[in-house]
N, C-alpha and C positions, 0 to 999 in steps of 0.2 A: 284372692280379693285387691283387689286398689284400690286405696285411697287416697283418698284428693283433697287436699288443706284450700283451703281457698283464704285469703286476709281478708281480713273487713279494714276500713281507710277510717279513720277517729282523728282527728285533726283541731284544736281549735287555734283561735283569732281574735283580735283586741279588735276593735275598729270604733273610733270617733266616728259614734252619729248619738245625734240629737241635743249636741254639746258635750259628750259625753264620752267617754271610748268604756264600751260594752264589750262585754266578753260572749261570742259567736261560736257556737262547739256543732264542730261537722262530725255526722257519721254514717257512712255509706257500709250495707254486709259484706261487698264482694267487691273486689281487685279492678274489677270490671267498668267502663266508662256509660255500662248500658243499665237503666233505671236508675232511681228519683238515689239524690241527698239530702237525710232529713236535719234541719241544722234546726235551735234551738238559742235563745237568748232570753235575760231576764229583763224587764219593764221597771221603770221608776218605780213602779207598785210593788215589786218583787214579784210580779205574775212571770211564768214562764210561759213564752211562746213559742211555739213548734208548725215550723213550716219547711215545705218540701221544694228541689227544685232539679230539675230535668233538662238532658243533653237537647235541643231544638234548634236547629239549624245550625250548628259545631258552635250553639253558646250554652248553657247555661241558667235557665230560667226561673226564678220564683212561679210557682204552678197553683199554689196556696193564692187563695182570695181574699181580700180585707183584713189584712193588713196595716200594719201604720207604715205611716210615709218613709219612718226615721229606716224602718228596713227596705224598702221596694225602690230608696235612695239611690243602696247601698251595692245591687243588683250586678253589677257591669263589676263591681272590686270583688264580692263574691265570686262571679267566673271566674275572674283572675287566680283569688288567691286555691279556690279548686284546680285547675289546670297547674297549676302548680305544686300544691302537693301527689298531683300526677307524674308529675317529671321526676321525685323521688322513688316513686314507687317502685 
């Protein structure tokens, strides 16, 4: 019987957003570029916001609708963070 180990990707980055530093937690259940990243952050009311990002046209895009602007305006920064993490895997 052959065992296969799949490395999870999980990292946290601080991003200045909406005038404050916010902690964004990125998780991916495998080390492949296919499939979504799950990202979570806590807003000013201490409610957790969870959204997904997926690789489309060689760019990581937010695929969850209805998010606050302070999240969506950082989409390109999130792309850079994810790509940088893949370089270290």
